[in-house]
N, CA, C, O and CB atoms as a CASP TS submission, in Angstrom:
PFRMAT TS
TARGET T0000
AUTHOR 0000-0000-0000
METHOD Language model
MODEL 1
PARENT N/A
ATOM      1  N   MET     1     103.873 107.847  84.795  1.00  0.00           N
ATOM      2  CA  MET     1     104.611 107.246  85.530  1.00  0.00           C
ATOM      3  C   MET     1     105.325 105.831  85.386  1.00  0.00           C
ATOM      4  O   MET     1     104.666 104.806  85.212  1.00  0.00           O
ATOM      5  CB  MET     1     103.986 107.301  86.385  1.00  0.00           C
ATOM      6  N   THR     2     106.381 105.836  85.449  1.00  0.00           N
ATOM      7  CA  THR     2     107.144 104.380  85.242  1.00  0.00           C
ATOM      8  C   THR     2     107.542 103.602  86.065  1.00  0.00           C
ATOM      9  O   THR     2     107.778 104.042  87.190  1.00  0.00           O
ATOM     10  CB  THR     2     108.155 104.389  84.687  1.00  0.00           C
ATOM     11  N   GLY     3     107.736 102.275  85.796  1.00  0.00           N
ATOM     12  CA  GLY     3     108.296 101.214  86.696  1.00  0.00           C
ATOM     13  C   GLY     3     107.419 100.431  87.218  1.00  0.00           C
ATOM     14  O   GLY     3     106.350 100.888  86.814  1.00  0.00           O
ATOM     15  N   ALA     4     107.180  99.439  87.935  1.00  0.00           N
ATOM     16  CA  ALA     4     106.065  98.487  88.267  1.00  0.00           C
ATOM     17  C   ALA     4     105.290  98.990  89.161  1.00  0.00           C
ATOM     18  O   ALA     4     105.715  99.649  90.110  1.00  0.00           O
ATOM     19  CB  ALA     4     106.445  97.244  88.728  1.00  0.00           C
ATOM     20  N   GLN     5     103.991  98.716  88.939  1.00  0.00           N
ATOM     21  CA  GLN     5     102.833  99.002  90.046  1.00  0.00           C
ATOM     22  C   GLN     5     102.991  97.948  91.075  1.00  0.00           C
ATOM     23  O   GLN     5     103.405  96.824  90.789  1.00  0.00           O
ATOM     24  CB  GLN     5     101.239  98.939  89.433  1.00  0.00           C
ATOM     25  N   LEU     6     102.614  98.365  92.444  1.00  0.00           N
ATOM     26  CA  LEU     6     102.435  97.441  93.262  1.00  0.00           C
ATOM     27  C   LEU     6     101.917  97.838  94.509  1.00  0.00           C
ATOM     28  O   LEU     6     102.412  98.742  95.181  1.00  0.00           O
ATOM     29  CB  LEU     6     103.474  96.820  93.373  1.00  0.00           C
ATOM     30  N   PRO     7     100.685  97.015  94.912  1.00  0.00           N
ATOM     31  CA  PRO     7      99.851  97.524  96.059  1.00  0.00           C
ATOM     32  C   PRO     7     100.664  97.633  97.216  1.00  0.00           C
ATOM     33  O   PRO     7     101.619  96.887  97.429  1.00  0.00           O
ATOM     34  CB  PRO     7      98.668  96.650  96.380  1.00  0.00           C
ATOM     35  N   LEU     8     100.255  98.667  98.063  1.00  0.00           N
ATOM     36  CA  LEU     8     101.016  99.185  99.264  1.00  0.00           C
ATOM     37  C   LEU     8     101.193  97.871 100.211  1.00  0.00           C
ATOM     38  O   LEU     8     102.187  97.602 100.885  1.00  0.00           O
ATOM     39  CB  LEU     8     100.147 100.486 100.069  1.00  0.00           C
ATOM     40  N   ALA     9     100.036  97.149 100.105  1.00  0.00           N
ATOM     41  CA  ALA     9     100.635  96.006 101.244  1.00  0.00           C
ATOM     42  C   ALA     9     101.712  95.063 100.750  1.00  0.00           C
ATOM     43  O   ALA     9     102.058  94.148 101.497  1.00  0.00           O
ATOM     44  CB  ALA     9      99.437  94.980 101.769  1.00  0.00           C
ATOM     45  N   MET    10     102.300  95.208  99.508  1.00  0.00           N
ATOM     46  CA  MET    10     103.460  94.418  99.031  1.00  0.00           C
ATOM     47  C   MET    10     104.641  95.112  99.173  1.00  0.00           C
ATOM     48  O   MET    10     105.648  94.438  98.958  1.00  0.00           O
ATOM     49  CB  MET    10     103.352  94.019  97.671  1.00  0.00           C
ATOM     50  N   VAL    11     104.840  96.489  99.530  1.00  0.00           N
ATOM     51  CA  VAL    11     105.866  97.252  99.617  1.00  0.00           C
ATOM     52  C   VAL    11     106.842  96.965 100.638  1.00  0.00           C
ATOM     53  O   VAL    11     106.326  96.856 101.750  1.00  0.00           O
ATOM     54  CB  VAL    11     105.452  98.401  99.720  1.00  0.00           C
ATOM     55  N   ARG    12     108.108  96.807 100.609  1.00  0.00           N
ATOM     56  CA  ARG    12     108.568  96.475 101.532  1.00  0.00           C
ATOM     57  C   ARG    12     109.154  97.465 102.656  1.00  0.00           C
ATOM     58  O   ARG    12     109.316  98.640 102.327  1.00  0.00           O
ATOM     59  CB  ARG    12     109.262  95.736 101.070  1.00  0.00           C
ATOM     60  N   GLU    13     109.498  97.044 104.029  1.00  0.00           N
ATOM     61  CA  GLU    13     109.744  97.803 105.036  1.00  0.00           C
ATOM     62  C   GLU    13     110.745  98.788 104.761  1.00  0.00           C
ATOM     63  O   GLU    13     111.780  98.434 104.196  1.00  0.00           O
ATOM     64  CB  GLU    13     110.041  97.075 106.057  1.00  0.00           C
ATOM     65  N   GLY    14     110.543 100.140 105.135  1.00  0.00           N
ATOM     66  CA  GLY    14     111.318 101.059 105.096  1.00  0.00           C
ATOM     67  C   GLY    14     111.518 101.810 103.573  1.00  0.00           C
ATOM     68  O   GLY    14     112.361 102.664 103.296  1.00  0.00           O
ATOM     69  N   GLU    15     110.591 101.287 102.768  1.00  0.00           N
ATOM     70  CA  GLU    15     110.741 101.815 101.526  1.00  0.00           C
ATOM     71  C   GLU    15     109.866 103.003 101.325  1.00  0.00           C
ATOM     72  O   GLU    15     108.912 103.096 102.097  1.00  0.00           O
ATOM     73  CB  GLU    15     110.501 100.823 100.556  1.00  0.00           C
ATOM     74  N   THR    16     110.044 104.044 100.305  1.00  0.00           N
ATOM     75  CA  THR    16     109.085 105.195 100.144  1.00  0.00           C
ATOM     76  C   THR    16     108.574 105.089  98.890  1.00  0.00           C
ATOM     77  O   THR    16     109.319 104.839  97.943  1.00  0.00           O
ATOM     78  CB  THR    16     109.666 106.558 100.328  1.00  0.00           C
ATOM     79  N   VAL    17     107.401 105.245  98.752  1.00  0.00           N
ATOM     80  CA  VAL    17     106.708 104.882  97.198  1.00  0.00           C
ATOM     81  C   VAL    17     105.834 106.223  97.267  1.00  0.00           C
ATOM     82  O   VAL    17     105.644 106.996  98.206  1.00  0.00           O
ATOM     83  CB  VAL    17     105.587 103.133  97.006  1.00  0.00           C
ATOM     84  N   THR    18     105.188 106.234  95.432  1.00  0.00           N
ATOM     85  CA  THR    18     104.342 107.222  95.288  1.00  0.00           C
ATOM     86  C   THR    18     103.179 106.721  95.023  1.00  0.00           C
ATOM     87  O   THR    18     103.126 105.664  94.395  1.00  0.00           O
ATOM     88  CB  THR    18     104.684 108.088  94.431  1.00  0.00           C
ATOM     89  N   VAL    19     102.077 107.331  95.419  1.00  0.00           N
ATOM     90  CA  VAL    19     101.052 106.784  95.137  1.00  0.00           C
ATOM     91  C   VAL    19     100.196 106.618  93.453  1.00  0.00           C
ATOM     92  O   VAL    19      99.847 107.699  92.979  1.00  0.00           O
ATOM     93  CB  VAL    19     100.424 107.428  96.061  1.00  0.00           C
ATOM     94  N   ALA    20      99.991 105.808  92.908  1.00  0.00           N
ATOM     95  CA  ALA    20      99.526 105.854  91.498  1.00  0.00           C
ATOM     96  C   ALA    20      98.125 106.033  91.424  1.00  0.00           C
ATOM     97  O   ALA    20      97.670 106.941  90.728  1.00  0.00           O
ATOM     98  CB  ALA    20      99.873 104.654  90.749  1.00  0.00           C
ATOM     99  N   LYS    21      97.175 105.049  92.248  1.00  0.00           N
ATOM    100  CA  LYS    21      95.936 105.201  92.082  1.00  0.00           C
ATOM    101  C   LYS    21      95.457 104.678  93.220  1.00  0.00           C
ATOM    102  O   LYS    21      96.215 104.014  93.928  1.00  0.00           O
ATOM    103  CB  LYS    21      95.442 104.702  90.953  1.00  0.00           C
ATOM    104  N   VAL    22      94.165 104.881  93.575  1.00  0.00           N
ATOM    105  CA  VAL    22      93.348 104.075  94.813  1.00  0.00           C
ATOM    106  C   VAL    22      92.305 103.504  93.953  1.00  0.00           C
ATOM    107  O   VAL    22      91.738 104.124  93.053  1.00  0.00           O
ATOM    108  CB  VAL    22      92.631 105.088  96.197  1.00  0.00           C
ATOM    109  N   ARG    23      92.114 102.427  94.246  1.00  0.00           N
ATOM    110  CA  ARG    23      90.942 101.539  93.848  1.00  0.00           C
ATOM    111  C   ARG    23      89.879 101.420  94.620  1.00  0.00           C
ATOM    112  O   ARG    23      90.169 101.569  95.807  1.00  0.00           O
ATOM    113  CB  ARG    23      91.277 100.324  93.673  1.00  0.00           C
ATOM    114  N   GLY    24      88.733 101.206  94.413  1.00  0.00           N
ATOM    115  CA  GLY    24      87.722 100.965  95.541  1.00  0.00           C
ATOM    116  C   GLY    24      86.350 101.855  95.070  1.00  0.00           C
ATOM    117  O   GLY    24      86.293 102.254  93.907  1.00  0.00           O
ATOM    118  N   GLY    25      85.316 102.131  95.964  1.00  0.00           N
ATOM    119  CA  GLY    25      84.118 102.865  95.736  1.00  0.00           C
ATOM    120  C   GLY    25      84.582 104.293  96.080  1.00  0.00           C
ATOM    121  O   GLY    25      85.688 104.547  96.557  1.00  0.00           O
ATOM    122  N   GLN    26      83.797 105.042  95.843  1.00  0.00           N
ATOM    123  CA  GLN    26      83.986 106.640  95.881  1.00  0.00           C
ATOM    124  C   GLN    26      83.920 106.969  97.574  1.00  0.00           C
ATOM    125  O   GLN    26      84.421 108.063  97.835  1.00  0.00           O
ATOM    126  CB  GLN    26      82.559 107.557  94.890  1.00  0.00           C
ATOM    127  N   ASP    27      83.420 106.258  98.706  1.00  0.00           N
ATOM    128  CA  ASP    27      83.338 106.560 100.122  1.00  0.00           C
ATOM    129  C   ASP    27      84.825 106.075 100.299  1.00  0.00           C
ATOM    130  O   ASP    27      85.500 106.832 100.996  1.00  0.00           O
ATOM    131  CB  ASP    27      82.057 105.759 101.068  1.00  0.00           C
ATOM    132  N   LEU    28      85.417 105.056  99.848  1.00  0.00           N
ATOM    133  CA  LEU    28      86.636 104.232 100.251  1.00  0.00           C
ATOM    134  C   LEU    28      87.867 105.353 100.015  1.00  0.00           C
ATOM    135  O   LEU    28      88.684 105.825 100.805  1.00  0.00           O
ATOM    136  CB  LEU    28      86.813 102.701  99.219  1.00  0.00           C
ATOM    137  N   ARG    29      87.623 105.586  98.473  1.00  0.00           N
ATOM    138  CA  ARG    29      88.690 106.565  97.742  1.00  0.00           C
ATOM    139  C   ARG    29      88.635 107.947  98.579  1.00  0.00           C
ATOM    140  O   ARG    29      89.747 108.375  98.888  1.00  0.00           O
ATOM    141  CB  ARG    29      88.259 106.872  95.985  1.00  0.00           C
ATOM    142  N   GLN    30      87.573 108.682  98.980  1.00  0.00           N
ATOM    143  CA  GLN    30      87.457 109.851  99.586  1.00  0.00           C
ATOM    144  C   GLN    30      88.163 109.816 100.934  1.00  0.00           C
ATOM    145  O   GLN    30      88.938 110.698 101.306  1.00  0.00           O
ATOM    146  CB  GLN    30      86.079 110.193  99.679  1.00  0.00           C
ATOM    147  N   HIS    31      87.788 108.557 101.753  1.00  0.00           N
ATOM    148  CA  HIS    31      88.476 108.447 103.216  1.00  0.00           C
ATOM    149  C   HIS    31      90.068 108.428 103.041  1.00  0.00           C
ATOM    150  O   HIS    31      90.898 109.056 103.698  1.00  0.00           O
ATOM    151  CB  HIS    31      87.978 106.966 104.048  1.00  0.00           C
ATOM    152  N   LEU    32      90.276 107.520 101.954  1.00  0.00           N
ATOM    153  CA  LEU    32      91.912 107.587 101.953  1.00  0.00           C
ATOM    154  C   LEU    32      92.392 108.759 101.340  1.00  0.00           C
ATOM    155  O   LEU    32      93.545 108.975 101.713  1.00  0.00           O
ATOM    156  CB  LEU    32      92.604 106.408 101.186  1.00  0.00           C
ATOM    157  N   ALA    33      91.957 109.633 100.521  1.00  0.00           N
ATOM    158  CA  ALA    33      92.362 110.858 100.094  1.00  0.00           C
ATOM    159  C   ALA    33      92.385 111.604 101.342  1.00  0.00           C
ATOM    160  O   ALA    33      93.447 112.138 101.658  1.00  0.00           O
ATOM    161  CB  ALA    33      91.503 111.451  99.017  1.00  0.00           C
ATOM    162  N   GLU    34      91.390 111.715 102.081  1.00  0.00           N
ATOM    163  CA  GLU    34      91.710 112.526 103.506  1.00  0.00           C
ATOM    164  C   GLU    34      92.844 112.129 104.305  1.00  0.00           C
ATOM    165  O   GLU    34      93.532 113.007 104.826  1.00  0.00           O
ATOM    166  CB  GLU    34      90.571 112.410 104.493  1.00  0.00           C
ATOM    167  N   LEU    35      93.142 110.808 104.476  1.00  0.00           N
ATOM    168  CA  LEU    35      94.199 110.615 105.117  1.00  0.00           C
ATOM    169  C   LEU    35      95.683 110.988 104.424  1.00  0.00           C
ATOM    170  O   LEU    35      96.745 111.112 105.034  1.00  0.00           O
ATOM    171  CB  LEU    35      94.058 109.322 105.460  1.00  0.00           C
ATOM    172  N   GLY    36      95.507 111.102 103.270  1.00  0.00           N
ATOM    173  CA  GLY    36      96.751 111.600 102.405  1.00  0.00           C
ATOM    174  C   GLY    36      97.091 110.736 101.230  1.00  0.00           C
ATOM    175  O   GLY    36      97.982 111.000 100.423  1.00  0.00           O
ATOM    176  N   PHE    37      96.239 109.584 101.190  1.00  0.00           N
ATOM    177  CA  PHE    37      96.608 108.772 100.014  1.00  0.00           C
ATOM    178  C   PHE    37      96.118 109.430  98.759  1.00  0.00           C
ATOM    179  O   PHE    37      94.914 109.346  98.516  1.00  0.00           O
ATOM    180  CB  PHE    37      96.038 107.350 100.116  1.00  0.00           C
ATOM    181  N   VAL    38      96.739 109.938  98.107  1.00  0.00           N
ATOM    182  CA  VAL    38      96.267 110.560  96.551  1.00  0.00           C
ATOM    183  C   VAL    38      97.284 110.364  95.520  1.00  0.00           C
ATOM    184  O   VAL    38      98.447 110.226  95.900  1.00  0.00           O
ATOM    185  CB  VAL    38      96.001 112.226  96.539  1.00  0.00           C
ATOM    186  N   PRO    39      97.022 110.333  94.291  1.00  0.00           N
ATOM    187  CA  PRO    39      97.644 110.078  93.108  1.00  0.00           C
ATOM    188  C   PRO    39      98.926 111.174  93.306  1.00  0.00           C
ATOM    189  O   PRO    39      98.776 112.373  93.541  1.00  0.00           O
ATOM    190  CB  PRO    39      96.578 110.298  91.742  1.00  0.00           C
ATOM    191  N   GLY    40     100.225 110.468  93.154  1.00  0.00           N
ATOM    192  CA  GLY    40     101.433 111.701  93.326  1.00  0.00           C
ATOM    193  C   GLY    40     101.764 111.937  94.695  1.00  0.00           C
ATOM    194  O   GLY    40     102.727 112.654  94.966  1.00  0.00           O
ATOM    195  N   GLY    41     100.949 111.320  95.740  1.00  0.00           N
ATOM    196  CA  GLY    41     101.660 111.744  97.081  1.00  0.00           C
ATOM    197  C   GLY    41     102.542 110.480  97.685  1.00  0.00           C
ATOM    198  O   GLY    41     102.306 109.306  97.399  1.00  0.00           O
ATOM    199  N   THR    42     103.388 110.831  98.393  1.00  0.00           N
ATOM    200  CA  THR    42     104.287 110.037  98.893  1.00  0.00           C
ATOM    201  C   THR    42     104.040 109.388 100.209  1.00  0.00           C
ATOM    202  O   THR    42     103.642 110.025 101.185  1.00  0.00           O
ATOM    203  CB  THR    42     105.353 110.698  98.919  1.00  0.00           C
ATOM    204  N   VAL    43     104.329 107.859 100.221  1.00  0.00           N
ATOM    205  CA  VAL    43     104.015 107.082 101.489  1.00  0.00           C
ATOM    206  C   VAL    43     105.250 106.514 101.537  1.00  0.00           C
ATOM    207  O   VAL    43     105.941 106.265 100.549  1.00  0.00           O
ATOM    208  CB  VAL    43     102.770 106.026 101.520  1.00  0.00           C
ATOM    209  N   LYS    44     105.627 106.242 103.024  1.00  0.00           N
ATOM    210  CA  LYS    44     106.666 105.340 103.540  1.00  0.00           C
ATOM    211  C   LYS    44     106.051 104.478 104.507  1.00  0.00           C
ATOM    212  O   LYS    44     105.348 104.766 105.476  1.00  0.00           O
ATOM    213  CB  LYS    44     107.838 106.063 104.155  1.00  0.00           C
ATOM    214  N   VAL    45     106.534 103.102 103.965  1.00  0.00           N
ATOM    215  CA  VAL    45     105.994 101.980 104.849  1.00  0.00           C
ATOM    216  C   VAL    45     107.280 101.851 105.900  1.00  0.00           C
ATOM    217  O   VAL    45     108.461 101.550 105.730  1.00  0.00           O
ATOM    218  CB  VAL    45     105.614 100.420 103.901  1.00  0.00           C
ATOM    219  N   VAL    46     106.453 102.239 107.129  1.00  0.00           N
ATOM    220  CA  VAL    46     107.219 102.005 108.520  1.00  0.00           C
ATOM    221  C   VAL    46     107.732 100.606 108.849  1.00  0.00           C
ATOM    222  O   VAL    46     108.907 100.244 108.913  1.00  0.00           O
ATOM    223  CB  VAL    46     106.288 102.359 109.687  1.00  0.00           C
ATOM    224  N   SER    47     106.614  99.883 109.047  1.00  0.00           N
ATOM    225  CA  SER    47     106.811  98.509 109.148  1.00  0.00           C
ATOM    226  C   SER    47     105.486  97.873 108.871  1.00  0.00           C
ATOM    227  O   SER    47     104.437  98.491 108.691  1.00  0.00           O
ATOM    228  CB  SER    47     107.379  98.120 110.489  1.00  0.00           C
ATOM    229  N   ARG    48     105.676  96.276 108.852  1.00  0.00           N
ATOM    230  CA  ARG    48     104.453  95.476 108.335  1.00  0.00           C
ATOM    231  C   ARG    48     104.311  94.606 109.473  1.00  0.00           C
ATOM    232  O   ARG    48     105.309  94.116 110.003  1.00  0.00           O
ATOM    233  CB  ARG    48     104.627  94.638 106.871  1.00  0.00           C
ATOM    234  N   VAL    49     103.176  94.384 109.878  1.00  0.00           N
ATOM    235  CA  VAL    49     102.669  93.192 110.974  1.00  0.00           C
ATOM    236  C   VAL    49     101.625  92.556 110.470  1.00  0.00           C
ATOM    237  O   VAL    49     100.546  93.130 110.322  1.00  0.00           O
ATOM    238  CB  VAL    49     102.188  93.674 112.408  1.00  0.00           C
ATOM    239  N   ASN    50     101.849  91.126 110.102  1.00  0.00           N
ATOM    240  CA  ASN    50     100.849  90.249 109.692  1.00  0.00           C
ATOM    241  C   ASN    50     100.069  90.878 108.545  1.00  0.00           C
ATOM    242  O   ASN    50      98.839  90.920 108.512  1.00  0.00           O
ATOM    243  CB  ASN    50      99.966  89.893 110.845  1.00  0.00           C
ATOM    244  N   GLY    51     100.846  91.345 107.643  1.00  0.00           N
ATOM    245  CA  GLY    51      99.998  91.647 106.489  1.00  0.00           C
ATOM    246  C   GLY    51      99.590  93.207 106.623  1.00  0.00           C
ATOM    247  O   GLY    51      99.594  93.902 105.607  1.00  0.00           O
ATOM    248  N   ASP    52      99.229  93.770 107.910  1.00  0.00           N
ATOM    249  CA  ASP    52      98.715  95.097 107.999  1.00  0.00           C
ATOM    250  C   ASP    52     100.092  96.041 107.757  1.00  0.00           C
ATOM    251  O   ASP    52     101.171  95.459 107.867  1.00  0.00           O
ATOM    252  CB  ASP    52      97.915  95.342 109.528  1.00  0.00           C
ATOM    253  N   VAL    53     100.089  97.278 107.476  1.00  0.00           N
ATOM    254  CA  VAL    53     101.160  98.192 107.044  1.00  0.00           C
ATOM    255  C   VAL    53     101.042  99.373 108.113  1.00  0.00           C
ATOM    256  O   VAL    53      99.952  99.765 108.528  1.00  0.00           O
ATOM    257  CB  VAL    53     100.965  98.710 105.421  1.00  0.00           C
ATOM    258  N   ILE    54     102.286  99.909 108.524  1.00  0.00           N
ATOM    259  CA  ILE    54     102.354 101.097 109.440  1.00  0.00           C
ATOM    260  C   ILE    54     102.808 102.174 108.368  1.00  0.00           C
ATOM    261  O   ILE    54     103.667 101.820 107.560  1.00  0.00           O
ATOM    262  CB  ILE    54     103.465 100.905 110.811  1.00  0.00           C
ATOM    263  N   VAL    55     102.476 103.010 108.323  1.00  0.00           N
ATOM    264  CA  VAL    55     102.680 104.032 107.360  1.00  0.00           C
ATOM    265  C   VAL    55     102.820 105.467 107.700  1.00  0.00           C
ATOM    266  O   VAL    55     101.996 106.053 108.402  1.00  0.00           O
ATOM    267  CB  VAL    55     101.712 103.955 106.541  1.00  0.00           C
ATOM    268  N   GLY    56     103.873 106.028 107.194  1.00  0.00           N
ATOM    269  CA  GLY    56     104.114 107.522 107.112  1.00  0.00           C
ATOM    270  C   GLY    56     103.465 108.314 106.023  1.00  0.00           C
ATOM    271  O   GLY    56     103.729 108.083 104.843  1.00  0.00           O
ATOM    272  N   VAL    57     102.465 109.415 106.461  1.00  0.00           N
ATOM    273  CA  VAL    57     101.915 109.941 105.359  1.00  0.00           C
ATOM    274  C   VAL    57     101.667 111.544 105.675  1.00  0.00           C
ATOM    275  O   VAL    57     100.726 111.773 106.435  1.00  0.00           O
ATOM    276  CB  VAL    57     100.610 109.111 104.999  1.00  0.00           C
ATOM    277  N   LYS    58     102.239 112.418 105.289  1.00  0.00           N
ATOM    278  CA  LYS    58     102.247 113.875 105.299  1.00  0.00           C
ATOM    279  C   LYS    58     102.599 114.229 106.848  1.00  0.00           C
ATOM    280  O   LYS    58     102.072 115.155 107.466  1.00  0.00           O
ATOM    281  CB  LYS    58     100.749 114.518 104.765  1.00  0.00           C
ATOM    282  N   GLY    59     103.452 113.452 107.306  1.00  0.00           N
ATOM    283  CA  GLY    59     103.971 113.797 108.821  1.00  0.00           C
ATOM    284  C   GLY    59     103.229 113.038 109.765  1.00  0.00           C
ATOM    285  O   GLY    59     103.541 113.184 110.947  1.00  0.00           O
ATOM    286  N   ALA    60     102.192 112.160 109.443  1.00  0.00           N
ATOM    287  CA  ALA    60     101.361 111.307 110.244  1.00  0.00           C
ATOM    288  C   ALA    60     101.959 109.805 110.225  1.00  0.00           C
ATOM    289  O   ALA    60     102.583 109.350 109.266  1.00  0.00           O
ATOM    290  CB  ALA    60      99.855 111.364 109.683  1.00  0.00           C
ATOM    291  N   THR    61     101.740 109.245 111.168  1.00  0.00           N
ATOM    292  CA  THR    61     102.127 107.753 111.229  1.00  0.00           C
ATOM    293  C   THR    61     100.969 106.833 111.663  1.00  0.00           C
ATOM    294  O   THR    61     100.515 107.128 112.768  1.00  0.00           O
ATOM    295  CB  THR    61     103.317 107.542 112.242  1.00  0.00           C
ATOM    296  N   PHE    62     100.453 105.905 111.117  1.00  0.00           N
ATOM    297  CA  PHE    62      99.283 105.413 111.258  1.00  0.00           C
ATOM    298  C   PHE    62      99.349 103.991 110.683  1.00  0.00           C
ATOM    299  O   PHE    62     100.132 103.746 109.764  1.00  0.00           O
ATOM    300  CB  PHE    62      98.300 106.289 110.661  1.00  0.00           C
ATOM    301  N   GLY    63      98.541 103.038 111.205  1.00  0.00           N
ATOM    302  CA  GLY    63      98.295 101.683 110.769  1.00  0.00           C
ATOM    303  C   GLY    63      97.034 101.643 109.822  1.00  0.00           C
ATOM    304  O   GLY    63      95.958 102.190 110.065  1.00  0.00           O
ATOM    305  N   ILE    64      97.338 100.920 108.727  1.00  0.00           N
ATOM    306  CA  ILE    64      95.901 100.372 107.640  1.00  0.00           C
ATOM    307  C   ILE    64      96.124  98.983 107.694  1.00  0.00           C
ATOM    308  O   ILE    64      97.238  98.480 107.846  1.00  0.00           O
ATOM    309  CB  ILE    64      95.861 100.908 105.758  1.00  0.00           C
ATOM    310  N   GLY    65      94.988  98.314 107.559  1.00  0.00           N
ATOM    311  CA  GLY    65      94.796  97.129 107.436  1.00  0.00           C
ATOM    312  C   GLY    65      95.286  96.751 105.965  1.00  0.00           C
ATOM    313  O   GLY    65      95.387  97.618 105.097  1.00  0.00           O
ATOM    314  N   ARG    66      95.623  95.241 105.706  1.00  0.00           N
ATOM    315  CA  ARG    66      95.921  94.465 104.424  1.00  0.00           C
ATOM    316  C   ARG    66      94.944  94.833 103.434  1.00  0.00           C
ATOM    317  O   ARG    66      95.340  95.374 102.402  1.00  0.00           O
ATOM    318  CB  ARG    66      95.897  92.923 104.609  1.00  0.00           C
ATOM    319  N   ASP    67      93.611  94.590 103.627  1.00  0.00           N
ATOM    320  CA  ASP    67      92.520  94.841 102.713  1.00  0.00           C
ATOM    321  C   ASP    67      92.714  96.299 101.910  1.00  0.00           C
ATOM    322  O   ASP    67      92.663  96.524 100.701  1.00  0.00           O
ATOM    323  CB  ASP    67      91.135  94.808 103.582  1.00  0.00           C
ATOM    324  N   MET    68      92.927  97.095 102.902  1.00  0.00           N
ATOM    325  CA  MET    68      92.673  98.566 102.460  1.00  0.00           C
ATOM    326  C   MET    68      94.064  98.734 101.639  1.00  0.00           C
ATOM    327  O   MET    68      94.002  99.286 100.540  1.00  0.00           O
ATOM    328  CB  MET    68      92.438  99.789 103.870  1.00  0.00           C
ATOM    329  N   ALA    69      95.456  98.229 102.185  1.00  0.00           N
ATOM    330  CA  ALA    69      96.672  98.428 101.440  1.00  0.00           C
ATOM    331  C   ALA    69      96.665  97.728 100.330  1.00  0.00           C
ATOM    332  O   ALA    69      97.643  97.893  99.601  1.00  0.00           O
ATOM    333  CB  ALA    69      97.799  98.130 102.111  1.00  0.00           C
ATOM    334  N   MET    70      95.928  97.063 100.017  1.00  0.00           N
ATOM    335  CA  MET    70      95.894  96.089  98.672  1.00  0.00           C
ATOM    336  C   MET    70      95.015  97.108  97.777  1.00  0.00           C
ATOM    337  O   MET    70      95.030  96.843  96.575  1.00  0.00           O
ATOM    338  CB  MET    70      95.043  94.314  98.910  1.00  0.00           C
ATOM    339  N   ARG    71      94.338  98.105  98.122  1.00  0.00           N
ATOM    340  CA  ARG    71      93.627  98.860  97.141  1.00  0.00           C
ATOM    341  C   ARG    71      94.364 100.349  96.729  1.00  0.00           C
ATOM    342  O   ARG    71      93.953 101.126  95.867  1.00  0.00           O
ATOM    343  CB  ARG    71      92.153  99.077  97.748  1.00  0.00           C
ATOM    344  N   ILE    72      95.398 100.499  97.470  1.00  0.00           N
ATOM    345  CA  ILE    72      96.479 101.433  97.130  1.00  0.00           C
ATOM    346  C   ILE    72      97.416 101.190  96.283  1.00  0.00           C
ATOM    347  O   ILE    72      98.362 100.798  96.966  1.00  0.00           O
ATOM    348  CB  ILE    72      97.096 101.746  98.058  1.00  0.00           C
ATOM    349  N   VAL    73      97.773 101.192  94.978  1.00  0.00           N
ATOM    350  CA  VAL    73      98.723 101.026  93.998  1.00  0.00           C
ATOM    351  C   VAL    73      99.608 102.101  93.961  1.00  0.00           C
ATOM    352  O   VAL    73      99.333 103.287  93.779  1.00  0.00           O
ATOM    353  CB  VAL    73      98.166 100.835  92.780  1.00  0.00           C
ATOM    354  N   THR    74     100.943 101.468  94.192  1.00  0.00           N
ATOM    355  CA  THR    74     101.919 102.400  94.296  1.00  0.00           C
ATOM    356  C   THR    74     103.065 102.097  92.857  1.00  0.00           C
ATOM    357  O   THR    74     103.028 101.170  92.048  1.00  0.00           O
ATOM    358  CB  THR    74     102.618 102.205  95.928  1.00  0.00           C
ATOM    359  N   CYS    75     103.886 103.090  92.930  1.00  0.00           N
ATOM    360  CA  CYS    75     105.060 103.045  91.610  1.00  0.00           C
ATOM    361  C   CYS    75     105.973 103.460  92.320  1.00  0.00           C
ATOM    362  O   CYS    75     107.098 103.623  91.847  1.00  0.00           O
ATOM    363  CB  CYS    75     104.933 103.983  90.168  1.00  0.00           C
TER
END
């Protein structure tokens, strides 16, 4: 993977990025993997509200909190 790595919480609205890695404990990583946040997967940032992020993953759109979005490293 090339390019700068950035937490999902810092990605601009409208951008589509690739998940590089997910940081955190096994339970959190498993939960995020079930939502589609897996290395190599793509995520579109639909909008941002007060640090929280609305994302599109595998055809689903949902919101995640800023703390969780900081654990998803993108490139």
